[in-house]
N, C-alpha and C positions, 0 to 999 in steps of 0.2 A: 064250633066256629073259632078261628084263631084270633089272638089279641089284635093282630094287625088289621084284620077285616073289621072287627068291632070298632077299632079306633077310627078307621076310614069312614065307616057308616055314621059314627057319632059326629065326626067333623062335617060330613056331608049334610046331616040333619041340621046342625047348627047353622051352616051357611044358607041352607034353604029357608030356615026360620028367620034369618036376618034379612031376607029379601033379595039376595044376590041372584042375578040371572044365571041361566045355565052356562052362558059364555064366560061370565066372570068366575063362576065356580070352577070351570075348566082351568082357567089361568091360576087360581089359588091352589087347586089340587096339584098342579104341575109346577108350582113354585115360580111362575112367570108373571111378571107385572104387565101392565098395559103397554109398556114400552116395547114389549115383544108381542104386540097385538097379532092375533092369528088371522084377522080379516084383511081383505085387500085394502091397501092404503087409499084413503079418501072415500071409501064406501060408507053407506049409512051405518052398517054394523060396526065398522071401524071407529067412526066418530061416536056412536052411542056408548061404546065400551069406555071411552075416556070420560064421558059425561057421568055414566053410572058410577065409576070408581071414584071420581071427584066428589059427587054428591054423597055417596056412602061414607067416604072419609070424613067429610064435614059433619055427618050425622054420628060419627064415632063407631061406625059398623065395619069399615074396611081399613086395614092397616097397610100403609103404603110401603113398597119396597124402596130401597135406596136408589136404584136405577130409574124408577119412575117418578121420583120426587119432582124433578125439574118440570116434566110434562104436566103433572097434575097440580102443582102448587105455583108454578111461575108462568104457565101459559094458559090459554083458553081453548086449547085443542078440543074439539068435540062440540063447541058452541058455535053459533052462527050470528052474523050481523048483516046489515044491509049496506051496500056500496052502489051508488048511482042507480038505486031502485032494484038492485039484484041481490038475492040472498047468497052470501058467501061465507065459507068457513073461516073462523078466526084463528090466527096463529098457525095456519097451515099453508105453506107455500103453494101457490098455484102457478103453473106455467102459462105464460101468455106468449107463445112463440109465433112469430110472423112466418107465414108461408109465402115466400116469394120465389118464383121459379127463375126469373130473369134478372137476378142481382149481378151486377158487374163490379169486379174489383180489378183495377188497373188493366181494364180492357178484356178480362176473361170472365166467363160466367162461373159463379160460385154458389154453394148452398149456404143459406143463412141459418144461424143458431144451431148448427150441428158440429159440436166440438170433435176434433180429430187429433191424433198423435202427430208430433213433429214440429217443425219450426225451430226458432232459436231457443225456445223453452221446451217444456215437455209436451205441451198441447197448444192448439190454436183453434180459433173459431172466427167466422166472419159474421159481423153484425151490422145492421143499418143504424147509423147515428140519427136519432129523431130530430136533432137540431139542424143538421146540415143536409140530411138526405143522402149522404155519402156512405159507402160501405167501408167499414174498417176491419182490419185483421187484428184480433186481440190474442196475444200470446200469454200463456200463464203456466204455472207449475214449475218447480225446480227439478232439473235433471238430477238423477241419482238419489232422489228422495223417494222412499216407499210410500204407497198410498194404502192406508188401512181403514177404509170406510166401513168395513164390516164390524169393527170394534166400537161399541157405543161410547166407551170412555174416551177413545181417541177422537171420535167425531165431535163429541161435546167439547173437548179441550180445544180442538181446532176451531170450532165455531166461536167459542168464547175468545180465543186469542186473536182471531181475525174479525170479530164483531160482525159475524155473518148476517144476523137479523137486520142489520142496517144497510147491507149491500144490495142496492136495487137498480144500479145503473149497468145495463148490459154491455156498455162500451168499456168497462173496466175489468182488469184481470181478476180482481177480488170477487166480483159477482160470479164468474165462472168457476173459480177455485172452490168457492163455498157450495157450489151445486154439482161438483164433480161426481158425487155419489149417485146422481140421477142417470149416469151414463156408464153402466157396468161394462160395456164393450171397451171403455178406456181404462178401467181399473182392474180388469181381469176377474171381476166378481160375477156372481150369478144373480144377484139381487140388486134392485134399484132402491136407493134411500132417498126419500122425498123430504125429510126434515132433519134438522141437526140434532 
């Protein structure tokens, strides 16, 4: 038996003895933190992996990678709370998109909450203002600037620079700029990013 196989078997035995789940062992053996979670975003397994890694880190069993520090030490992703009697995930953005077929903007029918390319800026979206009931056109994004939502460091820097966690008003450009990663058809990507 080669030394590499022995080393891997010993490492695997240690991880199993420490109580890591098969899923977390997979991440450790592949050098991937939970920031590169293999499960569908928002799924039960996705959330459980964050909880497990956070708990095992607190117990001194799991060493956190640099890229996952923010998610495990500064957020509560993976944990749940209650809002208006409903169990909701903490620190995990949830879309609450209005589905209105007959929204009118300046006399023509438009789709709400569906960002598109174009306008005076790089993108635009129609939203209903909850205070007035009117439909507004929100334009956002700087023309000529590249969008690199697939780079976790750039996403994190953008979110910090623009204070994305506090942008909750759909009628503002900042709200949509911070959520651009959720719309891969606009960024040319193949993956949707649901959190910063």
